TORTOR-161958 format. One line per 4 residues: number of its first residue (from 1); for each residue x, y, z of N, C-alpha, C. Coordinates in steps of 0.05 Angstrom, whole numbers, plus 32768, in hexadecimal, padded with zeros to 4 digits. Layout:
<sites>
NUM	X,Y,Z,X,Y,Z,X,Y,Z | ...
</sites>
This chain:
<sites>
1	80FC,8413,7F78,80E0,8413,7F80,80DE,8403,7F99 | 80D2,840E,7FAD,80CD,8402,7FC7,80AF,83F9,7FC8 | 80AC,83DE,7FD3,808F,83D6,7FD7,808E,83CE,7FF2 | 8076,83D5,7FFF,8073,83D1,801C,806C,83B1,801F
5	8070,83A9,8038,806B,838B,803E,804D,8387,803B | 803C,8399,8043,801F,8395,8044,8017,8391,8026 | 8021,83A2,8014,8018,839F,7FF7,8023,8387,7FEB | 803B,837E,7FF3,8048,8366,7FEA,8037,834E,7FF1
9	8030,834C,800A,801F,8335,8015,8004,8336,8007 | 7FF7,834C,8005,7FDD,834E,7FF6,7FE0,8343,7FD9 | 7FF3,834D,7FCB,7FF6,8343,7FB0,7FFD,8327,7FAE | 800D,831C,7FC1,8012,8300,7FC0,7FF9,82EF,7FC6
13	7FE8,82FA,7FD7,7FD0,82EA,7FDE,7FBD,82EC,7FC6 | 7FBD,8301,7FB7,7FAA,8302,7FA0,7FB6,82F0,7F89 | 7FCF,82F0,7F84,7FDA,82DD,7F71,7FD5,82BF,7F7A | 7FD9,82B8,7F93,7FD4,829D,7F9B,7FB7,8293,7F97
17	7FA4,82A7,7F9F,7F89,82A1,7F9C,7F81,829D,7F7E | 7F8F,82AE,7F6B,7F8A,82AB,7F4F,7F94,8291,7F45 | 7FAB,8289,7F4E,7FB5,826D,7F44,7FA5,8259,7F4F | 7F9C,8259,7F67,7F89,8244,7F72,7F71,8242,7F62
21	7F65,8258,7F5B,7F4A,8259,7F4C,7F4E,824E,7F2F | 7F64,8258,7F24,7F68,8250,7F07,7F71,8233,7F02 | 7F84,822A,7F14,7F8E,820F,7F10,7F92,8203,7F2D | 7F7C,81F9,7F38,7F7D,81EF,7F55,7F8F,81D7,7F58
25	7F8F,81C4,7F44,7FA0,81AD,7F46,7FBC,81B4,7F45 | 7FC4,81C8,7F35,7FE1,81D0,7F33,7FEA,81DB,7F4E | 7FD8,81EF,7F58,7FE1,81FB,7F70,7FE3,81EA,7F8A | 7FD0,81D8,7F8C,7FCE,81C8,7FA5,7FE0,81AE,7FA3
29	7FDF,81A3,7F8B,7FEC,8187,7F8A,8006,8188,7F7A | 800F,81A0,7F70,8027,81A3,7F62,8029,8191,7F48 | 800F,8190,7F39,800F,8181,7F21,8003,8193,7F0D | 8006,818D,7EF6,7FF8,819B,7EDF,7FDD,8190,7EDB
33	7FCB,819E,7ECF,7FB0,8194,7ECE,7FAD,817A,7EBD | 7FC1,8176,7EA9,7FBD,815E,7E9A,7FC5,8146,7EA9 | 7FD7,8146,7EBB,7FE2,8130,7EC8,7FD0,8128,7EE0 | 7FBE,813B,7EE7,7FAD,8135,7EFF,7F96,811F,7EF8
37	7F91,811C,7EDD,7F7F,8106,7ED6,7F8E,80ED,7ECB | 7FA7,80ED,7ECC,7FB7,80D7,7EC3,7FBB,80C2,7ED8 | 7FB7,80AA,7ED2,7FB8,8093,7EE5,7FD4,8091,7EF1 | 7FE9,809C,7EE3,8003,809A,7EEF,8007,80AD,7F07
41	7FF5,80C2,7F07,7FF9,80D4,7F1E,7FEF,80C6,7F39 | 7FDB,80B6,7F35,7FCF,80AA,7F4C,7FCC,808B,7F45 | 7FE2,807B,7F4A,7FE3,8060,7F42,7FCC,804F,7F4E | 7FC2,8056,7F67,7FAE,8049,7F73,7F93,804B,7F67
45	7F91,805F,7F55,7F75,8065,7F4A,7F6F,8052,7F32 | 7F83,8045,7F27,7F7E,8033,7F11,7F83,8017,7F19 | 7F6D,8008,7F1C,7F6D,7FEE,7F27,7F7F,7FDC,7F16 | 7F7F,7FDD,7EFB,7F8F,7FCD,7EEA,7FAE,7FD1,7EED
49	7FB7,7FE8,7EF5,7FD3,7FED,7EFA,7FDB,7FE7,7F16 | 7FCA,7FE0,7F26,7FD0,7FDC,7F42,7FCB,7FC0,7F4B | 7FDF,7FAF,7F4B,7FD9,7F91,7F51,7FD1,7F8C,7F6C | 7FD5,7F9D,7F7E,7FCA,7F98,7F9A,7FAC,7F96,7F9B
53	7F9D,7FA5,7F88,7F82,7FA4,7F86,7F77,7F87,7F81 | 7F8A,7F77,7F73,7F81,7F5D,7F69,7F88,7F48,7F80 | 7F95,7F4D,7F94,7F9B,7F3C,7FAA,7F81,7F35,7FB8 | 7F7A,7F1C,7FB7,7F5F,7F15,7FC1,7F63,7EFA,7FD1
57	7F4F,7EF3,7FE1,7F4F,7EDA,7FF0,7F50,7EC3,7FDB | 7F40,7EC8,7FC6,7F3D,7EB2,7FB1,7F59,7EAD,7FA3 | 7F6A,7EC1,7FA3,7F82,7EBE,7F96,7F97,7EAD,7FA8 | 7F96,7EB0,7FC1,7FA8,7EA3,7FD4,7F9D,7E8B,7FE1
61	7F81,7E85,7FE1,7F78,7E6D,7FEF,7F82,7E53,7FE3 | 7F84,7E50,7FC9,7F8F,7E36,7FBE,7FAF,7E34,7FC5 | 7FBB,7E4B,7FD0,7FD8,7E49,7FD1,7FE0,7E43,7FEF | 7FCC,7E3F,8000,7FD3,7E39,801D,7FE3,7E1E,801A
65	7FFA,7E1E,8028,800A,7E05,8026,8020,7E06,8010 | 801E,7E19,7FFF,8032,7E1D,7FE8,804A,7E2E,7FF1 | 805F,7E29,7FE2,8078,7E38,7FE9,807B,7E4F,7FD6 | 8081,7E66,7FE2,8088,7E7F,7FD3,80A6,7E83,7FD9
69	80B4,7E90,7FC4,80CF,7E94,7FC9,80D4,7EB3,7FC7 | 80E6,7EBB,7FD6,80EE,7ED9,7FDA,810D,7EDB,7FDB | 8119,7EEE,7FD0,8134,7EF1,7FD1,813D,7F04,7FE9 | 814E,7EFB,7FFB,8159,7F09,8011,8176,7F09,800E
73	817E,7F21,8005,819B,7F23,8001,81A4,7F11,7FE8 | 81B6,7F00,7FEC,81C1,7EF0,7FD9,81B3,7ED3,7FD8 | 81A3,7ED0,7FEC,8194,7EB6,7FEF,8176,7EB8,7FE7 | 816C,7E9F,7FE2,8151,7E9C,7FDD,8143,7E8F,7FF6
77	812E,7E9C,8002,8120,7E91,8018,8105,7E88,8012 | 8100,7E6F,8019,80E6,7E66,8013,80D1,7E6D,802A | 80B8,7E75,8020,80A4,7E7B,8033,808C,7E69,802D | 8082,7E5A,8043,806C,7E4A,803F,8053,7E59,8048
81	8041,7E5B,8038,8026,7E69,8042,8017,7E53,8053 | 8018,7E58,806D,800E,7E48,8081,7FF0,7E4F,808B | 7FE8,7E68,8086,7FCD,7E71,808D,7FC2,7E87,807E | 7FA8,7E89,8078,7F99,7E9D,806E,7F83,7EA2,8082
85	7F82,7EB8,8092,7F6F,7EBD,80A5,7F60,7ED6,80A1 | 7F47,7ED6,80A8,7F36,7EEE,80A8,7F40,7F01,80BD | 7F3F,7F19,80B6,7F4A,7F2E,80C9,7F35,7F47,80C9 | 7F28,7F4C,80DE,7F18,7F62,80DD,7F24,7F7B,80ED
89	7F2A,7F90,80DF,7F35,7FA9,80ED,7F23,7FB0,8104 | 7F2F,7FB8,8119,7F20,7FBF,8130,7F1D,7FDD,8131 | 7F02,7FE5,8133,7EFB,8001,8134,7F00,800C,814F | 7F0F,8021,8153,7F15,802D,816D,7EFE,803F,8176
93	7EE8,8041,8166,7ED2,8051,816F,7ED8,8070,816E | 7EE8,8077,815E,7EEF,8093,815B,7EDA,80A2,8148 | 7ECF,8094,8135,7EBC,809E,8121,7EA1,809A,812C | 7E8F,80AE,8125,7E73,80AD,812E,7E64,80A6,8114
97	7E6F,80A6,80FC,7E60,809E,80E5,7E66,8082,80DC | 7E5D,807C,80C3,7E62,8060,80BB,7E7F,805C,80B5 | 7E89,8044,80BA,7EA3,803B,80B2,7EA2,802E,8099 | 7EB6,802D,808A,7EB9,8020,8071,7EB8,8002,8074
101	7EAB,7FF2,8063,7EAD,7FD4,8063,7EC7,7FCD,8055 | 7ED3,7FBA,8060,7EED,7FB0,8055,7EEC,7F92,8054 | 7EFC,7F88,8042,7F02,7F6C,8040,7F21,7F68,8048 | 7F24,7F5E,8060,7F3E,7F5E,806C,7F48,7F42,8073
105	7F5F,7F38,806A,7F69,7F1F,8072,7F88,7F20,8074 | 7F92,7F0E,8082,7FAF,7F0C,8085,7FBA,7EF1,807B | 7FD2,7EF5,8071,7FE1,7EDE,8069,7FF9,7EDA,807B | 7FFE,7EC1,8085,8012,7EB9,8097,8025,7EA5,8088
109	803F,7EAD,8087,8052,7E9E,807A,8066,7E93,808D | 806F,7E7A,808A,8085,7E6F,809A,809E,7E6F,8089 | 80B4,7E7C,8092,80CB,7E80,8083,80DF,7E69,8087 | 80EF,7E5F,8074,8104,7E4D,807A,811B,7E5A,8086
113	8120,7E72,8086,8134,7E81,8090,812B,7E9F,8097 | 813D,7EAD,80A5,8137,7EC9,80AA,8139,7EDA,8092 | 8122,7EE9,8090,8122,7EFD,8078,8130,7F18,8082 | 811F,7F27,808F,812A,7F42,809A,811C,7F45,80B5
117	8128,7F56,80C6,811F,7F59,80E1,8109,7F71,80E1 | 8105,7F7D,80CA,80F2,7F93,80CA,80DC,7F8E,80B4 | 80C6,7F9B,80B9,80B1,7F98,80A5,80B8,7FA5,808A | 80B3,7F98,8075,80BB,7FA5,805A,80AC,7F98,8045
121	80B0,7FA1,802C,80A3,7F96,8016,80B7,7F80,8009 | 80AC,7F68,8005,80BB,7F53,7FFB,80B1,7F4C,7FDE | 80C2,7F43,7FCC,80B9,7F39,7FB1,80B7,7F1C,7FB4 | 809D,7F12,7FB3,8099,7EF5,7FB5,8097,7EE9,7F99
125	809D,7ED0,7F96,809A,7EC2,7F7D,808B,7EA8,7F82 | 8078,7EA0,7F73,8068,7E8A,7F77,8063,7E7D,7F5A | 8063,7E62,7F5D,8062,7E53,7F42,8048,7E59,7F33 | 8032,7E5D,7F3E,8018,7E66,7F30,8012,7E81,7F2F
129	8018,7E90,7F45,8012,7EAE,7F47,8028,7EBF,7F3B | 803E,7EB5,7F35,8054,7EC7,7F2C,8062,7ED6,7F41 | 806C,7EED,7F38,807D,7EFF,7F49,8069,7F16,7F52 | 806B,7F1C,7F6D,805C,7F35,7F77,8067,7F3F,7F90
133	8063,7F59,7F95,806C,7F64,7FAD,8057,7F62,7FC4 | 8061,7F5E,7FDD,8050,7F5D,7FF5,805E,7F66,800B | 8050,7F7A,801C,805C,7F84,8035,8056,7F71,8049 | 806C,7F68,8057,8069,7F55,806D,8078,7F5E,8087
137	806D,7F56,809E,8078,7F5C,80B7,8083,7F3F,80C3 | 809B,7F40,80CB,80A9,7F27,80D8,809F,7F25,80F4 | 809E,7F09,80FC,809C,7F04,8119,80A8,7EE7,811D | 80AA,7EE1,8135,80B9,7EC7,813C,80AA,7EB9,8152
141	80A2,7EA0,814D,8092,7E90,8161,809F,7E76,8164 | 80A9,7E6F,817C,80B5,7E55,8180,80CB,7E4E,816B | 80DD,7E64,8166,80F3,7E5D,8154,80EC,7E5D,8136 | 80D3,7E60,8131,80CA,7E62,8115,80C9,7E7F,810A
145	80D2,7E83,80F3,80D3,7E9D,80E9,80B6,7EA1,80D8 | 80A7,7EB4,80E2,808C,7EB7,80D3,808B,7ED3,80C8 | 807C,7ED8,80B2,8079,7EF2,80A7,805A,7EF3,80A1 | 8050,7F09,80A8,8033,7F0E,80A3,802F,7F26,8091
149	801C,7F22,8080,8012,7F38,806D,7FF4,7F3C,8071 | 7FEB,7F53,8074,7FCF,7F5A,8077,7FC4,7F68,805E | 7FAF,7F5E,8052,7FA4,7F6A,803A,7F88,7F73,8041 | 7F84,7F8C,803C,7F69,7F9A,8044,7F5F,7FAB,802E
153	7F49,7FA1,8023,7F3A,7FAE,800D,7F21,7FBC,8014 | 7F1A,7FD5,800B,7EFF,7FDE,800F,7EEA,7FCF,7FFE | 7ED4,7FCA,8009,7EC0,7FBC,7FFA,7EAC,7FD0,7FF0
</sites>
């Protein structure tokens, strides 16, 4: 039995439309309808499962001057938190509507040795805060190894 290309495309379009109407989450996001409401599907939707949501100024302010430890290969590198600074994202004027309000600050660490030459996520360990992951970008100023992390929350 032979089927024309036109008939095949028309039937495929009808089937696709039916699937989209009956189970839109399955068709568009490749998930079943039960998992689309599960916090595991979208980890950022559940504040309690996402520790980044709890990173606040108040958490880091008493730690300025403290030492954090991070593993770099086989060695442990000490990072001293030397600054917590306000950081306001710069609007490029692209939008004509309202921009979202954010609480943005940066953490600057001075390292006892070189961590990595690229920006990456490091697992930091602190005596009071415990262990947590933080994305940091390296820089070097006057022979000092610095690492900066920027934290930006919608308000």
